[in-house]
PDB file as gemmi writes it, atoms N, CA and C in Angstrom:
CRYST1    1.000    1.000    1.000  90.00  90.00  90.00 P 1                      
ATOM      1  N   MET A   1     160.884 112.071 105.789  1.00  0.00           N  
ATOM      2  CA  MET A   1     160.674 112.120 107.218  1.00  0.00           C  
ATOM      3  C   MET A   1     161.820 112.872 107.858  1.00  0.00           C  
ATOM      4  N   ARG A   2     161.475 113.672 108.788  1.00  0.00           N  
ATOM      5  CA  ARG A   2     162.463 114.527 109.437  1.00  0.00           C  
ATOM      6  C   ARG A   2     162.927 113.912 110.757  1.00  0.00           C  
ATOM      7  N   ILE A   3     164.232 113.997 111.008  1.00  0.00           N  
ATOM      8  CA  ILE A   3     164.813 113.512 112.255  1.00  0.00           C  
ATOM      9  C   ILE A   3     165.155 114.719 113.113  1.00  0.00           C  
ATOM     10  N   GLU A   4     164.658 114.704 114.343  1.00  0.00           N  
ATOM     11  CA  GLU A   4     164.961 115.769 115.289  1.00  0.00           C  
ATOM     12  C   GLU A   4     165.992 115.257 116.289  1.00  0.00           C  
ATOM     13  N   LEU A   5     166.965 116.094 116.613  1.00  0.00           N  
ATOM     14  CA  LEU A   5     168.037 115.725 117.537  1.00  0.00           C  
ATOM     15  C   LEU A   5     168.025 116.619 118.760  1.00  0.00           C  
ATOM     16  N   ASP A   6     168.379 116.038 119.885  1.00  0.00           N  
ATOM     17  CA  ASP A   6     168.511 116.800 121.116  1.00  0.00           C  
ATOM     18  C   ASP A   6     169.570 116.113 121.971  1.00  0.00           C  
ATOM     19  N   GLN A   7     170.295 116.895 122.748  1.00  0.00           N  
ATOM     20  CA  GLN A   7     171.302 116.318 123.631  1.00  0.00           C  
ATOM     21  C   GLN A   7     170.802 116.358 125.074  1.00  0.00           C  
ATOM     22  N   GLU A   8     170.863 115.215 125.732  1.00  0.00           N  
ATOM     23  CA  GLU A   8     170.445 115.100 127.125  1.00  0.00           C  
ATOM     24  C   GLU A   8     171.510 115.710 128.039  1.00  0.00           C  
ATOM     25  N   LYS A   9     171.144 115.955 129.277  1.00  0.00           N  
ATOM     26  CA  LYS A   9     172.080 116.539 130.247  1.00  0.00           C  
ATOM     27  C   LYS A   9     173.276 115.634 130.509  1.00  0.00           C  
ATOM     28  N   ASP A  10     173.073 114.313 130.350  1.00  0.00           N  
ATOM     29  CA  ASP A  10     174.170 113.371 130.597  1.00  0.00           C  
ATOM     30  C   ASP A  10     175.088 113.209 129.382  1.00  0.00           C  
ATOM     31  N   GLY A  11     174.831 113.956 128.311  1.00  0.00           N  
ATOM     32  CA  GLY A  11     175.689 113.938 127.140  1.00  0.00           C  
ATOM     33  C   GLY A  11     175.198 113.054 126.000  1.00  0.00           C  
ATOM     34  N   ARG A  12     174.259 112.161 126.291  1.00  0.00           N  
ATOM     35  CA  ARG A  12     173.732 111.296 125.230  1.00  0.00           C  
ATOM     36  C   ARG A  12     172.888 112.111 124.253  1.00  0.00           C  
ATOM     37  N   TRP A  13     172.815 111.624 123.032  1.00  0.00           N  
ATOM     38  CA  TRP A  13     171.976 112.247 122.018  1.00  0.00           C  
ATOM     39  C   TRP A  13     170.726 111.401 121.820  1.00  0.00           C  
ATOM     40  N   ILE A  14     169.614 112.076 121.569  1.00  0.00           N  
ATOM     41  CA  ILE A  14     168.366 111.388 121.258  1.00  0.00           C  
ATOM     42  C   ILE A  14     167.887 111.883 119.900  1.00  0.00           C  
ATOM     43  N   ALA A  15     167.539 110.941 119.056  1.00  0.00           N  
ATOM     44  CA  ALA A  15     167.000 111.253 117.730  1.00  0.00           C  
ATOM     45  C   ALA A  15     165.568 110.749 117.676  1.00  0.00           C  
ATOM     46  N   GLU A  16     164.699 111.532 117.046  1.00  0.00           N  
ATOM     47  CA  GLU A  16     163.279 111.183 116.993  1.00  0.00           C  
ATOM     48  C   GLU A  16     162.732 111.469 115.599  1.00  0.00           C  
ATOM     49  N   VAL A  17     161.872 110.567 115.123  1.00  0.00           N  
ATOM     50  CA  VAL A  17     161.162 110.780 113.860  1.00  0.00           C  
ATOM     51  C   VAL A  17     159.741 111.168 114.246  1.00  0.00           C  
ATOM     52  N   SER A  18     159.441 112.443 114.148  1.00  0.00           N  
ATOM     53  CA  SER A  18     158.146 112.936 114.632  1.00  0.00           C  
ATOM     54  C   SER A  18     156.967 112.410 113.812  1.00  0.00           C  
ATOM     55  N   ASP A  19     157.199 112.016 112.552  1.00  0.00           N  
ATOM     56  CA  ASP A  19     156.123 111.467 111.721  1.00  0.00           C  
ATOM     57  C   ASP A  19     155.724 110.058 112.149  1.00  0.00           C  
ATOM     58  N   LEU A  20     156.568 109.417 112.950  1.00  0.00           N  
ATOM     59  CA  LEU A  20     156.289 108.069 113.435  1.00  0.00           C  
ATOM     60  C   LEU A  20     156.313 108.099 114.959  1.00  0.00           C  
ATOM     61  N   PRO A  21     155.176 108.295 115.588  1.00  0.00           N  
ATOM     62  CA  PRO A  21     155.120 108.399 117.047  1.00  0.00           C  
ATOM     63  C   PRO A  21     155.826 107.237 117.749  1.00  0.00           C  
ATOM     64  N   GLY A  22     156.652 107.584 118.715  1.00  0.00           N  
ATOM     65  CA  GLY A  22     157.358 106.580 119.500  1.00  0.00           C  
ATOM     66  C   GLY A  22     158.672 106.122 118.908  1.00  0.00           C  
ATOM     67  N   VAL A  23     159.003 106.599 117.711  1.00  0.00           N  
ATOM     68  CA  VAL A  23     160.259 106.194 117.079  1.00  0.00           C  
ATOM     69  C   VAL A  23     161.349 107.163 117.514  1.00  0.00           C  
ATOM     70  N   MET A  24     162.120 106.718 118.503  1.00  0.00           N  
ATOM     71  CA  MET A  24     163.239 107.511 119.006  1.00  0.00           C  
ATOM     72  C   MET A  24     164.334 106.572 119.475  1.00  0.00           C  
ATOM     73  N   ALA A  25     165.563 107.079 119.433  1.00  0.00           N  
ATOM     74  CA  ALA A  25     166.699 106.244 119.826  1.00  0.00           C  
ATOM     75  C   ALA A  25     167.797 107.120 120.410  1.00  0.00           C  
ATOM     76  N   TYR A  26     168.524 106.547 121.368  1.00  0.00           N  
ATOM     77  CA  TYR A  26     169.659 107.223 121.988  1.00  0.00           C  
ATOM     78  C   TYR A  26     170.960 106.761 121.362  1.00  0.00           C  
ATOM     79  N   GLY A  27     171.952 107.643 121.397  1.00  0.00           N  
ATOM     80  CA  GLY A  27     173.288 107.284 120.955  1.00  0.00           C  
ATOM     81  C   GLY A  27     174.314 108.131 121.679  1.00  0.00           C  
ATOM     82  N   GLY A  28     175.534 107.645 121.723  1.00  0.00           N  
ATOM     83  CA  GLY A  28     176.623 108.381 122.360  1.00  0.00           C  
ATOM     84  C   GLY A  28     177.060 109.586 121.555  1.00  0.00           C  
ATOM     85  N   THR A  29     176.781 109.540 120.234  1.00  0.00           N  
ATOM     86  CA  THR A  29     177.079 110.658 119.341  1.00  0.00           C  
ATOM     87  C   THR A  29     175.834 110.944 118.507  1.00  0.00           C  
ATOM     88  N   GLN A  30     175.839 112.087 117.838  1.00  0.00           N  
ATOM     89  CA  GLN A  30     174.724 112.412 116.949  1.00  0.00           C  
ATOM     90  C   GLN A  30     174.575 111.356 115.865  1.00  0.00           C  
ATOM     91  N   GLU A  31     175.696 110.963 115.280  1.00  0.00           N  
ATOM     92  CA  GLU A  31     175.683 109.997 114.192  1.00  0.00           C  
ATOM     93  C   GLU A  31     175.097 108.660 114.638  1.00  0.00           C  
ATOM     94  N   GLU A  32     175.487 108.202 115.826  1.00  0.00           N  
ATOM     95  CA  GLU A  32     174.973 106.931 116.334  1.00  0.00           C  
ATOM     96  C   GLU A  32     173.467 107.000 116.567  1.00  0.00           C  
ATOM     97  N   ALA A  33     173.000 108.094 117.137  1.00  0.00           N  
ATOM     98  CA  ALA A  33     171.567 108.255 117.384  1.00  0.00           C  
ATOM     99  C   ALA A  33     170.798 108.284 116.067  1.00  0.00           C  
ATOM    100  N   ILE A  34     171.340 108.959 115.059  1.00  0.00           N  
ATOM    101  CA  ILE A  34     170.678 109.036 113.753  1.00  0.00           C  
ATOM    102  C   ILE A  34     170.613 107.664 113.104  1.00  0.00           C  
ATOM    103  N   LEU A  35     171.720 106.925 113.111  1.00  0.00           N  
ATOM    104  CA  LEU A  35     171.724 105.585 112.522  1.00  0.00           C  
ATOM    105  C   LEU A  35     170.716 104.671 113.203  1.00  0.00           C  
ATOM    106  N   LYS A  36     170.662 104.740 114.527  1.00  0.00           N  
ATOM    107  CA  LYS A  36     169.736 103.887 115.269  1.00  0.00           C  
ATOM    108  C   LYS A  36     168.283 104.247 114.982  1.00  0.00           C  
ATOM    109  N   VAL A  37     167.969 105.533 114.918  1.00  0.00           N  
ATOM    110  CA  VAL A  37     166.575 105.928 114.691  1.00  0.00           C  
ATOM    111  C   VAL A  37     166.149 105.634 113.255  1.00  0.00           C  
ATOM    112  N   LYS A  38     167.068 105.732 112.303  1.00  0.00           N  
ATOM    113  CA  LYS A  38     166.735 105.367 110.923  1.00  0.00           C  
ATOM    114  C   LYS A  38     166.396 103.882 110.833  1.00  0.00           C  
ATOM    115  N   ALA A  39     167.210 103.050 111.470  1.00  0.00           N  
ATOM    116  CA  ALA A  39     166.953 101.605 111.455  1.00  0.00           C  
ATOM    117  C   ALA A  39     165.616 101.292 112.114  1.00  0.00           C  
ATOM    118  N   LEU A  40     165.338 101.930 113.237  1.00  0.00           N  
ATOM    119  CA  LEU A  40     164.073 101.699 113.928  1.00  0.00           C  
ATOM    120  C   LEU A  40     162.894 102.159 113.076  1.00  0.00           C  
ATOM    121  N   ALA A  41     163.023 103.305 112.430  1.00  0.00           N  
ATOM    122  CA  ALA A  41     161.946 103.814 111.580  1.00  0.00           C  
ATOM    123  C   ALA A  41     161.642 102.833 110.449  1.00  0.00           C  
ATOM    124  N   LEU A  42     162.680 102.266 109.854  1.00  0.00           N  
ATOM    125  CA  LEU A  42     162.469 101.294 108.781  1.00  0.00           C  
ATOM    126  C   LEU A  42     161.774 100.041 109.297  1.00  0.00           C  
ATOM    127  N   ARG A  43     162.119  99.608 110.497  1.00  0.00           N  
ATOM    128  CA  ARG A  43     161.445  98.427 111.083  1.00  0.00           C  
ATOM    129  C   ARG A  43     159.971  98.714 111.336  1.00  0.00           C  
ATOM    130  N   VAL A  44     159.676  99.898 111.853  1.00  0.00           N  
ATOM    131  CA  VAL A  44     158.283 100.273 112.136  1.00  0.00           C  
ATOM    132  C   VAL A  44     157.484 100.348 110.839  1.00  0.00           C  
ATOM    133  N   ILE A  45     158.069 100.951 109.809  1.00  0.00           N  
ATOM    134  CA  ILE A  45     157.388 101.054 108.522  1.00  0.00           C  
ATOM    135  C   ILE A  45     157.131  99.666 107.944  1.00  0.00           C  
ATOM    136  N   ALA A  46     158.140  98.791 107.990  1.00  0.00           N  
ATOM    137  CA  ALA A  46     157.975  97.428 107.477  1.00  0.00           C  
ATOM    138  C   ALA A  46     156.876  96.687 108.228  1.00  0.00           C  
ATOM    139  N   ASP A  47     156.836  96.839 109.543  1.00  0.00           N  
ATOM    140  CA  ASP A  47     155.805  96.184 110.343  1.00  0.00           C  
ATOM    141  C   ASP A  47     154.418  96.680 109.964  1.00  0.00           C  
ATOM    142  N   ARG A  48     154.288  97.975 109.785  1.00  0.00           N  
ATOM    143  CA  ARG A  48     152.991  98.533 109.402  1.00  0.00           C  
ATOM    144  C   ARG A  48     152.555  98.010 108.038  1.00  0.00           C  
ATOM    145  N   LEU A  49     153.494  97.954 107.083  1.00  0.00           N  
ATOM    146  CA  LEU A  49     153.163  97.434 105.755  1.00  0.00           C  
ATOM    147  C   LEU A  49     152.739  95.977 105.823  1.00  0.00           C  
ATOM    148  N   GLU A  50     153.445  95.174 106.605  1.00  0.00           N  
ATOM    149  CA  GLU A  50     153.114  93.758 106.738  1.00  0.00           C  
ATOM    150  C   GLU A  50     151.729  93.542 107.327  1.00  0.00           C  
ATOM    151  N   HIS A  51     151.276  94.493 108.147  1.00  0.00           N  
ATOM    152  CA  HIS A  51     149.966  94.370 108.779  1.00  0.00           C  
ATOM    153  C   HIS A  51     148.883  95.145 108.036  1.00  0.00           C  
ATOM    154  N   GLY A  52     149.195  95.591 106.825  1.00  0.00           N  
ATOM    155  CA  GLY A  52     148.195  96.243 105.986  1.00  0.00           C  
ATOM    156  C   GLY A  52     147.862  97.663 106.380  1.00  0.00           C  
ATOM    157  N   GLU A  53     148.660  98.262 107.234  1.00  0.00           N  
ATOM    158  CA  GLU A  53     148.404  99.652 107.638  1.00  0.00           C  
ATOM    159  C   GLU A  53     148.943 100.588 106.558  1.00  0.00           C  
ATOM    160  N   GLU A  54     148.241 101.685 106.368  1.00  0.00           N  
ATOM    161  CA  GLU A  54     148.680 102.670 105.391  1.00  0.00           C  
ATOM    162  C   GLU A  54     149.813 103.508 105.969  1.00  0.00           C  
ATOM    163  N   ILE A  55     150.714 103.870 105.096  1.00  0.00           N  
ATOM    164  CA  ILE A  55     151.842 104.715 105.486  1.00  0.00           C  
ATOM    165  C   ILE A  55     151.775 105.959 104.596  1.00  0.00           C  
ATOM    166  N   PRO A  56     151.059 106.998 105.026  1.00  0.00           N  
ATOM    167  CA  PRO A  56     150.899 108.183 104.178  1.00  0.00           C  
ATOM    168  C   PRO A  56     152.232 108.801 103.763  1.00  0.00           C  
ATOM    169  N   GLU A  57     153.236 108.693 104.625  1.00  0.00           N  
ATOM    170  CA  GLU A  57     154.532 109.287 104.345  1.00  0.00           C  
ATOM    171  C   GLU A  57     155.192 108.659 103.122  1.00  0.00           C  
ATOM    172  N   LEU A  58     154.785 107.432 102.771  1.00  0.00           N  
ATOM    173  CA  LEU A  58     155.383 106.720 101.649  1.00  0.00           C  
ATOM    174  C   LEU A  58     154.561 106.838 100.374  1.00  0.00           C  
ATOM    175  N   GLY A  59     153.511 107.617 100.405  1.00  0.00           N  
ATOM    176  CA  GLY A  59     152.620 107.724  99.259  1.00  0.00           C  
ATOM    177  C   GLY A  59     153.333 108.058  97.965  1.00  0.00           C  
ATOM    178  N   GLU A  60     154.369 108.879  98.016  1.00  0.00           N  
ATOM    179  CA  GLU A  60     155.072 109.278  96.821  1.00  0.00           C  
ATOM    180  C   GLU A  60     156.274 108.374  96.522  1.00  0.00           C  
ATOM    181  N   VAL A  61     156.617 107.494  97.427  1.00  0.00           N  
ATOM    182  CA  VAL A  61     157.776 106.630  97.228  1.00  0.00           C  
ATOM    183  C   VAL A  61     157.434 105.487  96.283  1.00  0.00           C  
ATOM    184  N   PHE A  62     156.250 104.870  96.474  1.00  0.00           N  
ATOM    185  CA  PHE A  62     155.841 103.730  95.658  1.00  0.00           C  
ATOM    186  C   PHE A  62     154.894 104.211  94.572  1.00  0.00           C  
ATOM    187  N   ALA A  63     155.165 103.800  93.351  1.00  0.00           N  
ATOM    188  CA  ALA A  63     154.295 104.171  92.232  1.00  0.00           C  
ATOM    189  C   ALA A  63     153.594 102.916  91.724  1.00  0.00           C  
ATOM    190  N   GLY A  64     152.435 103.085  91.178  1.00  0.00           N  
ATOM    191  CA  GLY A  64     151.709 101.962  90.591  1.00  0.00           C  
ATOM    192  C   GLY A  64     150.652 101.428  91.532  1.00  0.00           C  
ATOM    193  N   PRO A  65     150.016 100.316  91.150  1.00  0.00           N  
ATOM    194  CA  PRO A  65     148.918  99.768  91.958  1.00  0.00           C  
ATOM    195  C   PRO A  65     149.420  99.250  93.295  1.00  0.00           C  
ATOM    196  N   ALA A  66     148.530  99.330  94.281  1.00  0.00           N  
ATOM    197  CA  ALA A  66     148.883  98.891  95.631  1.00  0.00           C  
ATOM    198  C   ALA A  66     148.877  97.386  95.752  1.00  0.00           C  
TER     199      ALA A  66                                                      
END                                                                             
């Protein structure tokens, strides 16, 4: 999954995972924004798995029977 970064006019950084709609986070630095968006992406993925939703992005991560 790719993380996109952009800096707001007020100096804050925003990181977004475009493969997971709505997964974005702000940080005071690039590193902080990246760490926050990674954590959020993992929470979203875990929630989807717990609810039986398919995660196409993880198709190659897990091997064997579902």
